[in-house]
N, C-alpha and C positions, 0 to 999 in steps of 0.2 A: 621495312624491307632491309635485310642485312646482306652485306656483300663483302667478300674479301677482294679488295681492289687488286686487279691484275695488271691491267694496262690502262692506258688512256681511254678515250671514248670508244665504245664498242659498237660494231655493226655486224649483223648476221645476214643481211640481205644482199643485194647485188650492187656492184660498183656501177652506178648509173652515170654514164658519161653524158656528154652534152645533150644527147637525145634519148637518154634512158635506154641505151641499146648495148650495154656491155655484157660480159659473161655473167651468168647467174652466180652470184658470189656474196661473201660477207666481208665486212671491213671493220677495222679498228682505227678511228681517227686519232692521230697523235696530238693530244693536247698536253702531254707530259713528255719528258725526255724518254726516248726509247731505250730499252735495255742494251747494254754494250754488245758489240758484235761478237759472235761466238767463234768465228774463224780467225783467231789471233795467232796461230802458229807461224813462226818465221818462214820465209820463203825457202830457206835452205833445208827445212825439215821435210825431206822428200823420201818416201818409202815406196816399195813396190808391193809388199805383202801387207794386207790389211788385218793385222792381228789386234787383239784388245789393247796391246801396249802402243801400237802405232796408229790406231784408229783416229781419224781426224787430220792426219798429215796428208799432204798432197801426193798422189800416186805418180811416180815417174813415168811409167809406160804410157798412161793415159795423157799426161801432159805432152809427151813426145808426139802422140797421135794428133792431139789438138793443134800443136804448132805446125805439124806437117800438113794437115788439112787447110789451115789458114794460109800457109805458103802456097799450096797448090791452087787455092782460089785466087790469090793475088797474081799468080803467074799465068794461069790457064783460063780464068773466067773470061767470057766474051767481052765484058766491059771492065774498065779500070775501077777499082773500088778501094777506098782508103781503110786504114786500120781501125779508125774509130767506128765506122759503120759496121765493119765485121764484128768487132767486139760487142757493140750494142746488140747485134743480131744474136750473138752467142749467149749473152745474158738473158735475152728474151726467151730464147729456145730452152735454156737451162731451167727457167722457172715454169714455162708452159709444159715442160715434160714432167713436172711433179704432179700436178692435178689441174683441173679446169679453173680453179679459183686463185691460184698463185700467179702473180704477174709483176712485171717491171713497170714502175710508175715514173713517167716523165713529168716535167714541170706542169703541163696542162692537166695531167690526171689529178693532181692534188686539188686544183680548182674545181674539177668536176665532182670530186668527192664531197666538197662543201656544198655544191649545188644540189646533189642528190639528197643530202640530209636536210637541207632547208626547204625542199619541196618546189623549187623553181629552177627551170633549166630550159634550154632551147632544143627544138628538134621535133621528132615524130611522136614520142610518147609510147615507145615499145621497149620491152625487156627481152633480150635475145641471148642465145648461147651458140657456141660453135659445135656442130655435129656432123661428122663425116665430110668435112669440107664445105658444108652448107650452113646457112644461118637459120637456126630454129627459133621461132617466136615462143618465148616462155609465156608471156602475157602482154596484151595491150593495156595501158594504164587507162583508168576511167576518164571519160570525157576529154579525150585527146584526139589529135588528127588521125592517128592510126586506128583508134576504135571507131571513130565516125566514118572512116573510109572502108570499114569492114574487115580489118585485120583480126584474126582470131588466134587464140592460144593453140600451139601445135603446128601452125603453118610453117612450111619450109620456104625460105626466100632463096631463089635460084638466080635472080638477076636484079641488079640495081640500075634502073634505066635500061640501057642496052648492054651493060657490062656483067658478065657472068661472075658469080661469087665463088665458084669452085676453085679451090686452091688459094683463095684470098684469106689473109689473116683476119682475125676478128677486129683488130685495131684498124686495119685498112678499110674494112667494111663499115666500121663506125664513122671513119672520116668521110667515106663516100656518102653516108646518109646524113651527115651534118650539113648545115647550110643556113642561109638567112631566112627569117620568117617571111612567109609569102611565096617562097620558091617551092615548086612541086617536084616530086620524085616519083618515078613509076616503079612499083615493086611487082616482080613476077614471082608468084608463089605456087607451091604445090600443096593442096589440101587433101587430107585423107578422105577417101570416098569420091573424090572428084575425077572426072574423065580426062581433063586437060588442065594445063596451068591457067591460073587466073592472073589478070593484070589489074592492079589497083593503083590509083593515083592518090598520093598523100601530099597534102600541102603543109610544109613545115610551119611551126608556130612556136611561140614562147609557151612552154608548158608550166602551168601552175597547178600543182596537184593538191587538191583538198583531200587529206588523208582520211578524214572521218566525216561521215554524213549520217543523219538519222531521220526517221519518219515513223508515223503510226500506221501500222498495217490495217488494224481493226481496233475498235475501242478496247483498251486494256493490253494490246499486244504491240510491242515496239520492235523496231528494226534498226540496227547500226551496221553501216557499211564501212569497213576499214580497208582502204585500197593499198596502203603501204605504211611502214613504220618509220615516221619521221621523229625528230627530236621531241616535238610537243604532242605526239599522238596519244600518249597516255593521259595527259591532261584533257585533250579533246574528247576522249571516250568518256571521262568523268562528266564533262559538260553535257555530252549527248544523253547520258543516263538521266541527269538532272532535268534536261529539257523534256524528255519523254515522261518523267514523273509529273512535271508541271502541267502537262497536257491531259492528265487523267482526272482533273477536278477533284483533287485530294483523295482519289481512290488508288490503291496499290496496283502496280503493274501485274498483270496475270502471266506474262511471259515475254521473253526477249530473244530475238535472233541476232547473232553476231556473225556477219558475213565476211569470211576470210578467203573467199574464192579468188583465184588469180592475184593474190597478194604475194609479191616476190620477196618480201622481207624488209629489212632495214635496220634501224638502230636497236641494238639489244636492250638497252635500258628502257626504251619505249615498250618493247615486248613484255618485259618484266612488269612494268606499270599497268599494262592492259590486263595481264593475267591477275595481277594483284587487285584489280577493281572487282573481281568476282570471287576472290579467295580471301579467307581470314586467318589461315594457318597453313603451315607446311612449306616444303621446298617447292620452288618454281622451276629452277633449272640449275645445272652445274656443269662445269667444263673440266676436261683433263687433257694435259699435253705433256711433252717431254721436259720442258723447262719448268722450274719450280713456280715461277710467277704466272703460269698459264692455268693453274688450278684455282677455281673460284666457285662460289655458290650464291644464289639469291633465294631469299625466303619471303613469304607474304607478311604484310602487316596485319594486326588484329582487326582493323576496320574493314567493313564490307559495304562499300558504297552501293552495291547492287541489291542489298537487303535479301539475299538468297533467292531472288526471282528465278523461276524456272528458265533454263537457258538451252538453246540449240545453237550449235556452231556449224556453219557451212564451210566445207573445204573441198578442194578438187586438185587436179594434178598441177595447177598453177600456184597452189599455196605452198610457199617454201620458206625455209629458214626461220625467221622470227615468227611467221605464222604458225609453223610447226611447233615452236616453243610454247606458244599460247595454247594451241590445240592439245598438245601432249600433256601440259600441266593440268588443264581443265579435265581432260579424260582420265588421267591417273588419279585425280582427287574426286572422281565421280561427281564433278560439279556441273557438267554439261553433257548433252547428247550430241555426238558428232555425226553429221549427216552429209552425204555426198559421195565423193570418190577418193581413192588413196592420194595422199599429198605427194609433193615433188621428191622429197627425200634428201634435202641438203642439211646435214648435221655437223658441218665444220665451221670453225671460227677463224677469221683471218686477222692478222695484225699488220698495221702500216708501220714500217720501220724506215725512217729517214736514213740516208747514207751519210756517214760522217765526212766523206770526201766531197759531197755535193748535196747541200741541204735542199735543193730544189728537186731532187730525185729520191726515189725510195723503192722499197719492196712491199708488196702486199702478199704476205706469206701465211699459208695455213699453219696455225700453231697449236690447235686443239680441236677436240670433238666435244660437242655438248650432248647432255643426257637429260631425259625427262626425270621427274621425281622418282619414278620406280626403277630407274637405272637403264632405261631403254636408249639405245643409240639409234637415231633416226637416219643416219648416213646410209644412202642408197637403199633405204627401206621405206621411208615415209611413214605417215600416220594413217592407219586403217580406220575408216569411220565406223562408228557403232552401227549405223544403218546405211547400207549401200543404196544410193539413189543416183542413177545415171541421168545425164542431161537428156531431156525428152521433150517432144512436142505433143500437146494434148489438143484434140479436136472434140468439142462437145457435140453430141447427137441430139439436136433440138427438133422435136416434132411440132407440127402445127397445133396439136392439142395439149402441149406440155403444160399450159397454164389453165386448163379446163378442169374444174373440180365440182364436187357435190354442191357447194354453195352457189355455183353458177347456174344450177338447174332451176327452171321456173317452178315455183310451188314447192320447193324443198322444205322438209321439216326443220323446225328450229332446234338449236342445240339443247340437249337435256339439262344443261346447267344454266339455262336461261341466257346463253350467249347467242346473240343473233348473228347469223352468217352474213358475211359481206361479200358482195361480188368483187372479183379482182379485175382491175382495169389495167390495160397496158400503160406503162410509164414511158413516155417519149424520151425523158432524160436518160432512162436506163438503156434505151436502144442506142443512144448516141455515146454512151459512156465507153471507157476503154475496155479492152478485153479482160476477162476474169484473170485472177492472179495465176491460176494453174496453166493458163495458155501463155502468159507472158514469162513466167519463171516457175517451172514445174518443181524444181528442188526447193525453192522458197515456199511454195504453197504446201509442200509436204512438211516442211519445218513448222509452218503455222499450224497445220493439223495436229502435229505431235504436241505442240504447246497447248492446244485446246484440250487434247486428251489428258495431258498432265494436270491441267487445271481442273477438269471434271473429276479425275481420280482423287485429287486433293480435297475437293468439295465433298465427295462421297465419303472419304475417310473421316473428315471432320464431322459430317452428319452421323456417321456410324458411331463415333466416339460420344457424340451428344446423346444418342438414344440408348447407350449401354445401361444407363440408370433410368428406368421407366418410373412413372409415378407409383405403381404398385410395388416395384422393387424398392423404391425409396421408403415407402410406408413400412414395408417388411423390415428394412434395415433399421428404421426408427424404433419399431416394436422390439427388435432384438436388443438394441442398445438399452431400452428402458428395462427389459427383463434382466439383462446383465447387471444393470445398475441396482436392482432390488435384491440380487442374490447376496447371501451372507458372505 
């Protein structure tokens, strides 16, 4: 993998605060010195006209408005408020006005960034964003209190306990949802298609996210679930592939499903490593920004740990940022079939810039857009799947005679190939087994069917190639060679 180093550690997912509830965003963790501040013009360099020659200097009229607003608040606001609080609010508002992912980082936020990349944090286990003054659930994290309580992607949170969130800042909402493990919080939510708000009680807990899980769907067909991109997710995916191979009794895998549904993103380096696990050549992702050091690119290594196994990638509206990098790269290289619904559409990269005046504070600033290998910007567009499959519930129509066949008839004729018919008997174990896959997860069942179809097509293609030279054709070819050999 090649890369032009741009900044320190890179994140493209969301800033996961103590309960994984911050705005859907991407981050760059500063493990190297940040680039120097760009606003180095002296305070006396004030201009009113923004010409190319004066661009970057502070505008006098706007500064006068700012100071007047600050003065009016201090003299007329119903409560006394100090200058530091007002300036902190001004900084936060300045960044929040840029885009949903740029924000002001206070000392506790740096700690939360480390927690999000390590995969262990306290809280509910949900990823949220601010939408029209309400809290929108981007996705609940796998096997967390929020998921177990029934919180779903797309839910709108309108109350936290008995406090309305309308008009509440995202940071304040996050603080409200934080708490000690074991403490409960009541979420009042509005769900699409519902007739009235739902009240869900979620018990806070220490969240330990296992970013990668794997299992065998059927003999020869593996499944890898990637819930978010942590520091070691790339390595964990490689381990998952090896484990699935080991379970095949020395037989090659027939197909693999990579599930990125409701994956909010995470560490960019991990996304590159995951894509690289299925690619052996070509560009994976590149970024472009205004500053020279924001341009970078990543390419695949020649090795292919997946051995070219047929691949289906599951995505939905909760698949964002790093998930979209992986899905876009595999789609552009025609390495996988993408199935599901259009992804979230977060195609921006953020950099964490510590402040020189206070090392415990900093900015998380959007500095670049990332692009897929073919040059597509995902920002506000998302990744469109190759096969659109909406979330659905399947109910099988099973009749009483569904298992009754010719072989069950008394006195039936035996098979013409000397195969004796066997009466089918009900299997009590089957009756008690879990629901069929298409009832539990319709999208996953369709992914498995596609893999089976790809495997059958490959087998038929191999058989067709093997029968191109028939015995008679081979004999004719041998005779022709002998005749040509005896020609003068």
